[in-house]
C-alpha positions in Angstrom: -50.6 8.8 -28.9 -49.4 7.1 -25.7 -50.4 3.4 -25.4 -52.6 2.5 -22.4 -49.9 0.2 -21.0 -47.4 3.1 -21.0 -49.9 5.3 -19.1 -50.3 2.5 -16.5 -46.6 2.1 -16.2 -46.1 5.9 -15.8 -48.7 5.9 -13.1 -46.9 3.2 -11.2 -43.7 5.3 -11.3 -45.6 8.4 -10.3 -47.0 6.7 -7.3 -43.7 5.3 -6.2 -41.7 8.5 -6.6 -44.0 10.3 -4.2 -43.3 9.6 -0.5 -46.9 10.0 0.7 -45.7 11.9 3.8 -48.1 13.9 5.9 -46.7 17.4 6.3 -46.1 18.4 9.9 -44.2 21.3 11.6 -40.5 21.4 10.9 -37.5 23.6 11.6 -37.4 24.9 8.1 -38.9 24.4 4.6 -36.6 24.0 1.6 -38.0 24.6 -1.9 -35.9 22.9 -4.5 -35.4 24.9 -7.7 -36.8 23.7 -11.0 -38.9 24.9 -13.9 -42.0 24.5 -11.8 -43.2 27.6 -9.9 -45.7 25.4 -8.2 -42.9 24.4 -5.8 -42.9 28.0 -4.5 -46.7 28.0 -4.3 -46.7 24.8 -2.1 -43.9 26.2 0.1 -45.8 29.4 0.6 -48.9 27.5 1.5 -47.1 25.4 4.0 -45.5 28.5 5.6 -48.9 30.1 5.9 -50.2 26.9 7.6 -47.5 27.3 10.2 -45.3 24.3 9.1 -42.0 26.2 9.5 -40.7 29.7 10.4 -38.0 29.8 7.8 -37.8 29.1 4.0 -34.8 28.4 1.9 -35.3 28.6 -1.9 -32.4 27.0 -3.7 -31.4 26.9 -7.3 -29.5 28.6 -10.0 -30.6 28.2 -13.7 -30.5 25.3 -16.1 -31.0 25.0 -19.8 -34.8 24.5 -19.1 -35.1 27.6 -16.9 -32.7 30.2 -18.1 -35.2 31.8 -20.4 -38.3 31.8 -18.1 -36.3 32.4 -14.8 -33.4 34.6 -15.9 -32.7 35.8 -12.3 -32.4 32.2 -11.1 -34.9 29.7 -9.9 -34.5 30.6 -6.2 -35.0 34.3 -6.8 -38.1 33.7 -8.9 -39.4 31.4 -6.2 -38.8 34.1 -3.6 -40.6 36.7 -5.6 -43.6 34.3 -6.1 -43.7 33.5 -2.3 -43.7 37.2 -1.4 -46.6 37.7 -3.9 -48.4 35.0 -1.9 -47.9 36.7 1.4 -44.7 35.3 2.8 -42.6 37.9 4.6 -39.4 38.6 2.8 -37.5 38.3 6.1 -38.5 34.7 6.4 -36.9 33.7 3.2 -33.2 32.7 2.5 -32.1 32.5 -1.1 -29.4 30.2 -2.3 -28.5 30.9 -5.9 -25.7 28.5 -6.8 -27.2 25.0 -6.7 -27.3 23.2 -10.0 -28.4 19.7 -8.9 -30.3 18.1 -5.9 -27.1 17.4 -4.0 -26.1 21.1 -4.3 -29.6 22.1 -3.2 -29.1 20.2 0.1 -25.5 21.0 0.8 -25.7 24.7 0.0 -29.1 25.1 1.8 -27.5 23.5 4.9 -24.6 25.9 4.7 -26.9 29.0 4.3 -28.9 28.0 7.4 -25.7 27.4 9.4 -24.4 30.8 8.4 -27.6 32.4 9.7 -27.2 30.4 13.0 -30.5 28.6 12.4 -30.8 25.3 14.3 -32.2 22.5 12.1 -33.7 19.3 13.5 -36.2 18.6 10.8 -36.8 19.8 7.2 -39.9 19.9 5.0 -38.5 19.3 1.5 -40.7 20.7 -1.3 -40.2 19.5 -4.8 -41.9 18.6 -8.0 -44.3 15.6 -7.4 -42.2 13.1 -9.2 -39.0 14.1 -7.4 -40.1 13.7 -3.8 -38.3 10.4 -3.4 -35.1 11.6 -5.1 -35.0 14.7 -2.8 -35.6 12.6 0.3 -32.9 10.0 -0.5 -30.4 12.7 -1.4 -31.1 14.7 1.8 -30.8 11.6 4.0 -27.4 10.8 2.5 -25.9 14.3 2.6 -27.4 15.7 5.8 -27.5 12.9 8.4 -29.1 13.4 11.8 -32.0 15.5 10.4 -35.5 14.3 9.9 -36.9 14.9 6.4 -40.5 15.1 5.3 -41.3 15.3 1.6 -44.0 17.5 0.1 -45.2 18.6 -3.4 -48.3 19.9 -5.1 -51.3 17.4 -4.6 -51.7 16.6 -8.3 -52.5 13.5 -10.3 -50.3 12.5 -13.1 -52.9 13.6 -15.6 -53.1 17.0 -14.0 -49.4 17.4 -14.1 -49.3 16.4 -17.8 -51.9 19.1 -18.4 -49.8 21.8 -16.7 -46.9 21.1 -19.1 -48.8 20.1 -22.2 -46.1 17.7 -23.2 -46.9 14.1 -22.4 -43.7 12.6 -23.7 -41.6 15.0 -21.7 -43.4 14.0 -18.5 -42.9 10.3 -19.1 -39.2 10.9 -20.0 -38.8 12.8 -16.7 -40.5 10.0 -14.7 -38.2 7.4 -16.3 -35.2 9.6 -15.7 -36.1 10.1 -12.0 -36.6 6.4 -11.6 -33.2 5.6 -13.1 -31.5 8.0 -10.7 -33.0 6.2 -7.7 -31.1 3.1 -8.8 -27.9 4.6 -10.2 -27.1 7.5 -7.8 -26.9 5.4 -4.6 -24.1 3.4 -6.3 -22.3 6.7 -6.9 -22.7 7.9 -3.3 -25.2 10.6 -4.1 -28.2 9.3 -2.2 -29.3 6.5 0.2 -30.3 3.1 -1.3 -34.0 2.4 -1.3 -35.9 -0.9 -2.0 -37.6 -0.7 -5.4 -40.6 -3.1 -5.8 -40.4 -5.5 -8.7 -43.5 -4.1 -10.3 -41.9 -0.6 -10.4 -38.7 -1.9 -12.0 -40.8 -3.8 -14.6 -42.8 -0.6 -15.4 -39.5 1.3 -15.7 -38.0 -1.3 -18.1 -41.1 -1.4 -20.3 -41.1 2.5 -20.6 -37.4 2.4 -21.5 -38.2 -0.2 -24.2 -41.0 2.0 -25.4 -38.4 4.8 -26.0 -39.1 7.1 -23.1 -35.3 7.6 -22.5 -34.8 11.3 -23.1 -33.9 12.1 -19.5 -31.6 9.1 -18.7 -28.1 9.7 -17.5 -25.0 7.7 -18.5 -24.4 4.7 -16.3 -20.6 4.5 -16.6 
């Protein structure tokens, strides 16, 4: 049973980790690989709405996706988008990325190889990784405008999709930690974190939701 305070703290992290951008037409859409096929669904929907003429799906496999996505996250995303009506010719697939930095750097290279000019990118990610994706892209691809997008879901709805409350809270805490640790390591831009968000993060850590933290050496 998750205490009410922990739910409230998780909601605060959930709200902060989303950028609350309004999608608008961009040069390209990039769907960041993960366990969540909903990223492909959102990317396909944005394409059908005319938000971009090109899609890059990026991602290899990880310990959490190798069984359900044996051909690689990007390839499974591609297949899903085609099922949803996206023309295969509008999709580029990048199969090597194993982290968010790779997603950005290798997608940029794939687009350059195709000679596609990029002034703006609509980044599509899991809901709780919008801010991480945005901060990473701004660091690694300067001079381009980035808009973040994800499935329009509440925290409760996302928990329902995974049926694992502790895992979701662990992931929220891990995502928040990276927003603080990774700028120091040069992986993303620094962003101001409100004190109330930091306090919520610290309480969740104290409550034991630490399964997705990274070493801070």
